[in-house]
C-alpha positions as CSV (number, residue, x, y, z in Angstrom):
1,M,-113.0,-160.6,84.5
2,T,-113.1,-162.5,80.7
3,R,-115.6,-163.6,79.2
4,P,-115.1,-167.7,78.6
5,A,-115.4,-168.7,74.7
6,V,-117.5,-171.7,76.0
7,S,-119.5,-172.1,78.4
8,I,-120.9,-175.4,79.6
9,Q,-122.7,-175.6,82.7
10,S,-123.9,-178.7,84.5
11,V,-124.3,-180.5,81.0
12,S,-126.3,-183.5,80.5
13,K,-127.0,-186.1,77.7
14,R,-129.9,-188.7,78.1
15,W,-129.8,-190.8,74.9
16,T,-134.1,-192.7,74.9
17,P,-133.3,-195.0,71.6
18,E,-136.5,-196.6,70.3
19,G,-136.6,-199.7,72.0
20,R,-133.9,-199.6,74.4
21,A,-133.8,-198.5,77.8
22,P,-132.2,-195.0,78.1
23,V,-128.6,-194.1,78.4
24,Q,-126.7,-191.6,80.0
25,A,-123.7,-190.2,78.5
26,L,-122.8,-187.0,79.9
27,S,-123.4,-185.9,83.9
28,D,-122.9,-182.1,85.2
29,L,-120.6,-181.6,83.4
30,T,-119.5,-178.7,84.0
31,F,-116.0,-176.2,82.5
32,D,-115.3,-173.4,80.6
33,V,-113.0,-172.8,77.7
34,A,-110.7,-169.4,77.7
35,P,-110.2,-167.4,74.1
36,G,-107.6,-168.9,72.5
37,E,-106.9,-171.9,74.6
38,F,-106.0,-175.1,73.6
39,I,-107.8,-177.8,75.2
40,V,-107.7,-181.7,74.9
41,L,-110.9,-184.3,76.0
42,L,-108.9,-187.9,77.2
43,G,-111.1,-190.5,79.2
44,P,-112.6,-193.9,78.0
45,S,-114.4,-195.2,74.7
46,G,-118.1,-194.0,75.3
47,C,-117.8,-191.6,77.8
48,G,-119.4,-188.7,75.6
49,K,-116.2,-186.4,74.3
50,S,-117.8,-186.7,70.8
51,T,-121.2,-186.2,72.3
52,L,-120.1,-183.3,74.1
53,L,-118.7,-182.0,71.0
54,Y,-121.7,-182.2,68.9
55,M,-124.0,-180.3,71.7
56,I,-121.1,-177.3,71.6
57,A,-121.6,-177.2,67.9
58,G,-124.8,-176.7,68.1
59,L,-125.6,-180.4,66.1
60,E,-127.1,-182.4,69.2
61,E,-129.2,-180.2,72.3
62,V,-128.3,-180.9,76.2
63,S,-130.8,-183.0,77.9
64,G,-130.5,-180.6,80.7
65,G,-127.6,-177.2,81.9
66,R,-126.5,-174.9,79.1
67,I,-123.6,-174.5,77.3
68,A,-122.4,-170.8,75.8
69,C,-120.4,-169.2,73.7
70,D,-119.3,-165.8,73.6
71,G,-122.0,-165.5,76.2
72,E,-124.6,-166.7,73.9
73,P,-126.9,-169.9,74.8
74,V,-125.8,-172.6,72.1
75,T,-129.3,-173.0,70.1
76,E,-128.0,-174.3,66.4
77,P,-124.5,-174.7,64.3
78,S,-123.3,-171.5,63.7
79,A,-119.8,-170.1,61.7
80,E,-118.2,-168.7,64.6
81,R,-118.1,-173.4,66.2
82,G,-116.6,-175.5,63.4
83,L,-116.2,-179.1,63.9
84,I,-114.3,-181.7,62.3
85,F,-114.2,-185.1,62.4
86,Q,-112.1,-188.3,61.8
87,E,-112.9,-188.8,58.6
88,A,-112.1,-185.5,56.8
89,S,-115.8,-185.7,54.9
90,L,-114.8,-183.6,52.0
91,F,-117.1,-184.1,49.2
92,P,-115.6,-186.5,46.4
93,W,-117.0,-185.0,43.0
94,L,-115.8,-181.1,44.3
95,T,-111.7,-180.3,43.4
96,I,-110.0,-179.3,46.9
97,A,-110.7,-175.6,46.4
98,D,-114.6,-176.0,45.9
99,N,-114.2,-178.0,49.1
100,V,-112.4,-175.1,51.3
101,A,-115.4,-172.7,49.6
102,F,-118.2,-175.0,49.9
103,G,-119.4,-173.3,53.8
104,L,-118.9,-169.2,52.0
105,S,-121.2,-170.7,48.9
106,V,-124.0,-171.4,51.5
107,Q,-123.3,-167.7,53.0
108,H,-123.5,-165.9,49.6
109,V,-120.2,-164.7,49.7
110,Q,-119.3,-163.7,46.2
111,P,-117.9,-166.5,43.5
112,V,-114.8,-164.5,43.8
113,R,-114.0,-163.7,47.5
114,R,-114.9,-167.8,48.2
115,R,-111.9,-168.6,45.5
116,E,-109.1,-166.0,47.8
117,I,-110.1,-167.1,50.4
118,A,-110.1,-171.1,49.4
119,V,-106.6,-170.0,48.1
120,E,-105.7,-167.8,50.8
121,M,-106.3,-170.7,53.3
122,L,-105.0,-173.8,51.3
123,K,-101.7,-172.1,51.1
124,R,-101.8,-171.4,54.7
125,V,-102.2,-175.5,55.7
126,G,-99.2,-176.3,52.5
127,L,-101.6,-176.8,50.1
128,G,-101.6,-174.5,47.6
129,D,-100.4,-176.6,44.7
130,M,-103.6,-178.6,45.4
131,L,-106.5,-176.7,44.5
132,D,-107.9,-177.8,41.6
133,K,-107.1,-182.0,42.6
134,K,-109.9,-184.1,43.8
135,P,-109.6,-185.3,47.3
136,D,-109.1,-189.4,46.1
137,E,-106.2,-187.8,44.9
138,L,-104.6,-186.6,47.9
139,S,-103.6,-188.3,50.9
140,G,-104.7,-189.1,54.3
141,G,-103.2,-186.3,55.9
142,M,-103.6,-183.2,53.1
143,R,-107.1,-184.0,53.5
144,Q,-107.4,-184.0,57.1
145,R,-105.2,-180.5,56.1
146,A,-107.5,-179.6,53.8
147,A,-110.4,-179.9,56.4
148,C,-109.3,-177.6,58.7
149,A,-108.7,-175.0,56.1
150,R,-112.5,-175.6,55.0
151,A,-113.3,-175.1,58.9
152,L,-110.8,-171.8,59.3
153,A,-112.3,-170.3,56.0
154,M,-115.4,-170.2,57.9
155,R,-113.5,-168.0,60.5
156,P,-115.1,-170.2,63.5
157,K,-113.6,-169.1,66.8
158,V,-114.0,-172.5,68.3
159,L,-112.5,-175.5,65.9
160,M,-113.0,-179.0,67.6
161,M,-112.1,-181.6,66.4
162,D,-112.8,-185.1,67.2
163,E,-109.9,-187.9,66.7
164,P,-109.0,-186.3,63.8
165,F,-105.5,-187.9,63.3
166,A,-106.5,-191.6,65.2
167,A,-106.3,-193.5,61.0
168,L,-103.0,-191.7,60.2
169,D,-99.5,-193.8,60.4
170,V,-97.1,-192.6,63.5
171,Q,-94.9,-190.5,61.0
172,T,-97.5,-188.6,59.3
173,R,-99.3,-188.2,62.5
174,A,-96.5,-186.0,64.5
175,R,-96.8,-183.7,61.3
176,M,-100.6,-183.0,61.5
177,Q,-100.0,-182.1,65.3
178,D,-97.3,-179.6,65.1
179,F,-100.2,-178.3,61.7
180,L,-102.8,-178.3,64.2
181,L,-100.1,-176.1,66.5
182,Q,-99.2,-173.7,64.0
183,I,-102.5,-173.4,62.7
184,W,-104.2,-173.2,66.0
185,R,-101.4,-170.0,66.7
186,D,-102.2,-168.0,63.5
187,S,-105.9,-168.2,64.2
188,G,-106.6,-166.9,68.0
189,A,-109.0,-169.6,67.8
190,S,-110.5,-171.6,70.6
191,I,-109.8,-175.6,69.9
192,L,-111.3,-178.4,71.8
193,L,-109.9,-182.0,71.0
194,V,-111.6,-185.1,71.3
195,T,-108.2,-188.4,71.8
196,H,-107.5,-191.7,73.2
197,S,-103.9,-191.0,73.4
198,I,-102.1,-189.5,76.3
199,D,-99.1,-188.4,74.1
200,E,-101.2,-186.6,72.3
201,A,-102.6,-184.7,75.2
202,I,-99.6,-184.1,76.9
203,S,-98.2,-182.4,73.2
204,L,-100.8,-180.2,71.8
205,A,-103.0,-179.1,75.4
206,D,-102.8,-176.2,78.0
207,R,-105.3,-178.0,79.7
208,V,-106.2,-182.3,79.7
209,V,-110.2,-183.0,80.6
210,V,-110.1,-186.0,82.0
211,F,-113.9,-187.8,81.4
212,T,-115.1,-190.5,83.6
213,A,-116.3,-193.6,81.7
214,R,-120.2,-193.4,80.8
215,P,-121.8,-191.5,82.2
216,G,-118.8,-188.5,81.4
217,R,-118.2,-185.7,84.0
218,V,-114.9,-184.5,85.1
219,K,-112.4,-186.2,87.0
220,T,-109.7,-183.9,87.6
221,I,-108.5,-181.1,84.7
222,V,-104.6,-180.9,84.9
223,P,-102.4,-177.8,83.4
224,I,-100.2,-178.6,80.7
225,D,-97.2,-177.2,82.2
226,L,-94.2,-177.7,79.9
227,P,-93.4,-174.8,77.0
228,R,-93.8,-176.3,73.1
229,P,-91.9,-177.3,71.5
230,R,-92.6,-180.4,74.0
231,E,-90.2,-182.9,73.5
232,S,-91.4,-186.6,75.1
233,R,-87.5,-187.1,76.5
234,D,-88.4,-184.5,79.3
235,P,-89.0,-185.7,82.5
236,R,-91.9,-184.1,83.5
237,Y,-93.4,-185.1,79.9
238,H,-93.5,-189.2,81.6
239,A,-94.7,-187.8,84.7
240,Y,-97.7,-186.3,83.5
241,R,-97.1,-189.8,81.3
242,D,-97.4,-191.8,84.5
243,M,-100.4,-189.7,86.0
244,F,-102.7,-189.7,83.0
245,A,-102.0,-194.3,82.6
246,E,-103.4,-193.8,86.3
247,L,-106.6,-191.4,86.4
248,L,-107.6,-193.6,83.2
249,A,-107.1,-197.1,84.8
250,D,-110.1,-197.0,86.1
251,E,-112.6,-195.4,84.0
252,V,-111.4,-197.7,81.1
253,D,-112.2,-200.3,83.9
254,R,-115.2,-199.5,84.2
255,A,-116.5,-199.1,80.7
256,F,-114.9,-202.6,79.6
257,A,-117.3,-204.1,82.5
258,E,-120.2,-202.0,81.0
259,Q,-119.4,-203.5,77.5
260,E,-118.8,-206.5,78.6
261,A,-122.9,-206.8,80.5
262,V,-124.7,-205.3,77.4
C-alpha cells in the first residue's frame, strides 16, 4: 500500500487569544492525500481551511491529533512542503530571479546553481524573459506565477495554495488554473488548494474535501469523475455544481449566523 503524501489524523486546532474566549477552529479532522493527488478544500469563510494549510506547512502547531508527511510527523517548516499565499508576497527590492532563488540561498546552494534553477523554473512558468524585472513591473498573474516558481525551485513533495487566484480577474484566473494543472503534471507534487469557488474546485480537483462551518470538520469528500480539461457545459459538471451548492448552503448559513452573533 502506498504511503500517503499527507496524513491528517483526528486533527484539531484551538485558538486562545489573550483577553478573549477560546475559538475552536478545527475539530477531529481526518483524511489522507495520496502522492501526486490534487485536493481542493472547499467551505465557508472561517472554517479553518487556511489554518490547516499552515499546520501542514509547519507554521502552526496542532492542538490535538497528528499530521504526517511521507510518514514523518510535521513539527517544523520544510522545503518539502511549499506554501503559496493569496498575495504573491515577493520581496519588492529583489529581481524576480533573485526572489525565486531566495530559498535556495537559505539552503546555501551555490550562486551559479541558484541562478540556473531560477532560470529553469521561470522558463517553466512562462517568465523566462522577466528574470531581472522587479515585482512591481509584473501583473498580478505574473507575480503569482513567480511565486509558484519560487515554491517549485525547492522541489516540494507537497504544494499548498491559499486562494492564490482570488484577486485575479475572471480571464486571468482561468489562465492561471490551466497553468497550475500543467505545473502539477510536470512536478508530480501533491497539491492542496483552498478556494471558495465551486467552479474552481470542480475544474481542478481529483477530490474535493467539503468543510463544515466552524469548527471545521470534514462534511464529505467528493471525487471528481470528469476527464481533463473539464468542460463547464458538460451536464455532469452542472450536477457537481448543484451538489456542492447544496452541501455548502447550510454551512454558509451557519457561518453567517455565528458572525452576526459575535
